[in-house]
C-alpha positions in Angstrom: 85.5 129.6 82.2 85.7 133.1 81.3 88.3 133.5 78.0 88.9 137.1 79.0 89.4 136.3 82.6 91.8 133.1 81.3 93.7 135.1 79.3 94.7 137.3 81.6 95.6 135.3 83.9 97.6 133.1 81.8 101.1 135.3 82.4 101.1 134.5 86.1 100.0 130.9 85.5 102.1 129.7 83.0 101.9 128.2 79.6 102.0 124.4 81.9 99.5 125.5 84.2 97.7 127.1 81.4 97.4 123.8 79.5 96.3 121.7 82.4 93.3 123.7 83.0 91.9 124.1 79.5 92.4 120.1 79.4 90.4 120.1 83.0 87.9 122.3 81.3 87.5 120.7 78.6 87.6 116.8 80.0 84.7 118.4 82.0 82.8 119.2 78.8 83.3 115.9 77.6 83.8 113.3 80.7 82.2 114.5 83.4 79.1 111.9 83.2 75.5 112.3 85.0 73.9 112.1 88.6 71.7 109.1 88.5 68.2 109.6 88.7 67.0 106.6 90.2 67.3 107.3 94.1 68.2 104.4 96.6 64.4 105.0 97.4 63.6 102.7 94.2 65.6 99.7 95.3 65.1 97.0 97.6 67.0 97.0 101.4 65.6 97.0 105.2 69.1 99.0 106.1 70.8 101.1 104.2 74.2 102.2 105.5 76.0 105.4 104.3 79.3 106.3 104.9 80.0 109.9 104.0 82.4 110.5 101.1 83.6 107.1 100.2 85.2 106.6 96.9 84.7 103.1 95.4 88.0 102.6 94.9 88.9 103.4 98.7 85.9 100.7 99.6 87.5 98.3 97.6 91.5 98.6 99.2 89.9 98.4 102.4 87.2 95.6 102.2 90.0 92.8 101.7 90.7 93.7 105.7 86.6 92.4 106.2 85.6 88.8 106.1 82.0 89.8 105.5 82.6 92.1 102.4 83.2 91.2 98.9 86.2 91.1 97.0 87.7 94.6 95.3 86.1 93.0 92.1 83.0 92.5 93.0 83.1 95.8 94.7 83.9 98.1 91.8 81.9 96.0 89.8 78.6 96.8 92.1 78.6 100.7 92.5 76.3 103.0 91.2 75.7 106.4 90.6 74.6 108.9 93.2 71.8 111.5 92.9 74.2 114.1 94.0 77.6 115.3 94.8 77.1 116.7 98.6 74.9 115.2 101.5 73.0 118.7 101.0 72.1 117.8 97.5 71.5 114.1 98.3 69.1 115.1 100.9 67.2 117.4 98.8 66.9 114.4 95.7 66.3 111.7 98.0 63.4 113.0 100.3 60.8 114.4 97.9 57.3 114.4 98.1 57.4 111.9 95.2 58.6 109.4 97.7 56.2 110.5 100.3 54.4 107.0 100.9 57.8 105.6 100.9 59.5 108.2 103.5 56.7 107.9 105.9 58.0 104.2 106.4 61.5 105.2 106.6 63.8 106.2 109.5 66.7 108.4 109.3 69.1 107.9 111.9 72.2 110.4 110.8 75.3 111.7 112.1 75.0 114.6 109.2 74.7 118.0 110.3 73.0 119.3 107.2 69.8 117.5 107.8 69.0 120.7 109.8 68.9 122.8 107.0 67.1 120.6 104.5 65.0 118.7 106.7 63.7 120.6 109.5 60.6 120.1 110.9 58.4 119.7 107.9 60.0 116.5 106.3 58.2 113.7 104.8 60.5 110.9 106.6 58.5 108.6 109.3 61.7 109.1 111.8 64.6 111.7 111.8 67.0 111.2 114.7 69.9 113.6 114.4 72.1 112.0 116.6 74.5 114.9 115.8 72.4 117.5 117.8 73.4 115.3 121.6 76.4 113.3 120.7 78.6 116.1 119.0 82.4 114.7 119.6 84.0 118.4 120.2 87.3 117.5 120.4 87.2 115.3 117.5 84.8 118.2 115.4 82.8 115.6 114.6 80.2 113.0 115.4 81.7 109.3 115.7 80.2 106.0 114.6 79.0 104.4 117.9 76.3 106.6 119.0 74.6 106.3 115.4 75.0 102.5 115.9 73.4 102.6 119.1 70.4 104.4 118.0 70.4 102.8 114.3 70.0 99.7 116.7 67.2 100.7 118.8 65.3 102.1 115.9 65.4 98.9 113.9 64.6 96.8 116.8 61.4 98.8 118.0 60.1 97.8 114.4 58.0 101.1 114.1 59.5 101.3 110.2 59.7 99.4 107.3 63.1 100.7 106.5 66.1 102.7 108.3 68.8 104.7 106.8 72.2 104.9 109.4 74.2 108.0 108.2 77.5 107.7 109.5 80.2 110.5 109.0 82.8 109.0 108.0 85.0 108.6 105.8 84.4 112.5 105.7 87.2 115.0 107.1 87.8 115.7 110.0 90.1 112.2 109.8 89.9 111.1 114.1 93.5 109.5 114.1 95.0 113.0 112.0 93.0 116.1 112.8 95.8 118.0 111.8 95.4 116.9 108.2 92.3 119.0 107.9 91.1 122.6 107.6 88.2 124.6 106.1 86.8 124.9 102.9 84.2 126.9 101.3 81.5 124.9 99.3 80.0 128.5 97.8 83.3 128.4 95.4 82.5 125.1 94.2 80.1 126.2 91.4 82.6 128.2 89.4 85.8 127.0 87.3 87.6 129.1 89.5 87.2 127.2 92.4 89.2 124.3 90.7 91.3 126.3 88.4 93.1 128.1 91.4 94.1 126.2 94.7 94.8 129.5 96.5 91.1 131.0 96.1 89.7 127.5 96.9 90.1 127.2 100.9 92.8 125.2 102.9 91.0 122.2 103.0 93.0 118.9 103.2 92.4 118.3 99.5 93.7 121.6 98.9 96.5 121.0 100.7 97.2 117.7 98.3 97.1 119.9 95.4 99.5 122.3 96.4 101.9 119.8 97.2 102.1 121.0 101.2 100.8 117.2 102.0 101.7 113.8 100.7 99.1 112.5 98.9 99.8 109.0 99.9 99.8 109.6 103.6 96.2 111.3 103.2 95.1 108.3 101.4 96.4 106.3 104.4 94.0 108.6 106.8 91.4 108.7 104.6 91.5 104.9 104.7 91.5 104.9 108.5 88.6 106.5 108.7 86.7 104.2 106.4 87.9 101.7 109.0 86.1 103.3 111.8 82.7 103.3 109.7 83.3 99.9 108.8 84.1 98.8 112.4 80.7 100.4 113.4 78.8 98.8 110.4 80.5 95.1 111.7 78.3 95.7 115.3 75.5 97.0 113.5 74.8 94.0 111.2 75.3 91.8 113.8 72.6 93.7 115.9 69.7 94.2 113.5 68.2 92.1 111.0 66.9 92.3 106.6 68.7 93.6 104.0 71.7 95.4 105.1 73.5 98.1 102.2 76.6 99.3 102.3 76.8 102.8 100.2 77.5 106.4 100.4 75.8 110.0 99.6 78.6 110.4 97.6 82.4 109.8 97.0 85.1 112.6 97.0 87.6 113.8 94.3 91.4 113.6 94.3 92.1 115.8 91.2 90.2 113.8 88.3 89.2 116.1 86.1 91.1 119.0 88.4 88.8 118.7 90.8 89.2 118.3 94.8 86.5 117.0 97.4 83.1 117.0 96.7 81.4 119.5 94.4 78.1 118.8 93.5 80.2 118.0 90.5 79.5 114.0 88.6 83.5 113.6 88.1 83.3 109.9 88.1 85.1 109.8 91.8 82.4 111.9 93.2 79.4 110.2 91.3 80.2 106.9 91.7 79.3 105.2 95.3 79.9 101.4 96.5 76.4 99.4 96.7 77.3 96.5 98.7 74.5 94.1 99.6 74.7 91.7 102.4 72.5 89.9 104.7 72.1 91.4 108.6 71.0 88.9 111.7 70.6 90.4 114.9 73.2 88.1 117.4 72.1 91.1 120.7 76.0 91.5 121.0 75.3 95.4 121.5 72.8 97.0 123.8 71.1 100.5 122.8 71.4 102.5 125.9 71.5 106.0 124.4 67.8 107.8 124.4 67.5 111.0 123.0 64.9 112.2 125.6 67.5 111.7 128.6 70.3 113.7 127.0 71.0 116.8 128.2 70.5 119.2 125.0 69.8 122.4 124.7 68.1 122.8 121.4 68.4 126.3 120.8 72.5 126.2 121.9 72.7 123.5 119.1 70.7 125.1 116.7 72.9 128.2 117.0 76.0 125.8 116.6 74.9 124.1 113.5 77.4 126.4 111.7 80.1 125.6 113.4 79.8 122.0 113.4 79.5 121.8 109.6 82.6 124.5 109.6 84.5 121.5 111.7 83.5 119.2 108.7 85.1 121.3 106.3 82.0 123.5 104.7 82.7 127.3 105.7 80.9 130.1 103.5 
């Protein structure tokens, strides 16, 4: 972390905080763990649902409200390691030329705007349906799950691809029912120890505000859980309108102070690295019709491309 800087800032931090910093730094060296080498493409599934930034313990807590989800103990036991701690890196480490043959037969229906930066037009996937481009909710500062569900149902029913990945933004911030809790943060700072050490240098996202004592941790956790419920309600609809093995997982989790880390930097602390892996059987009962057609939406691609950074910023990613 830079011994000279650590010592220089000791007087203003105080002994107690300095000891905490030392413990956090040492913990990261000893207990951080490693991201997975195996991608989700090497596992068995027909439809893979990604609930962005979903912690395993959050899923276990909320799962008791859904009779189609396994028990909390089963969810904890079935968790896997992700290949990355951020959506951007998850895409980069998953959609690689090494998996070109599989990806040609895979569709990716996504609400995550990082697809613009990572995938572009030259990608190995059979289909990239960037629903965020034409169904973004400016008032919410995110994309709600319903249009993603509609497009996923349509792609699955078309039957053109062996596999479909469905990437919902919830439970990632902003919290749809509590937008007042969220503000932006700076991912460029995540790579340095100081981005964790000094809250005043990490931006003002919801997780940093909890750390500073500006927000109540339990209140934020409740809002986080409510956002997951929004995502799970969409999954409940999806699993009744597609066929095959449907897996509920996440691209990464989210830290809430473990080893001094908050949010989801690309650091393999357990709360970021571990994600749910819930295998379900889905059956198309025809309870929902897919009426959203991207070809019929009135979207100026040039304007959307210009707004990509604004959309990422509303999700909390600011430079």
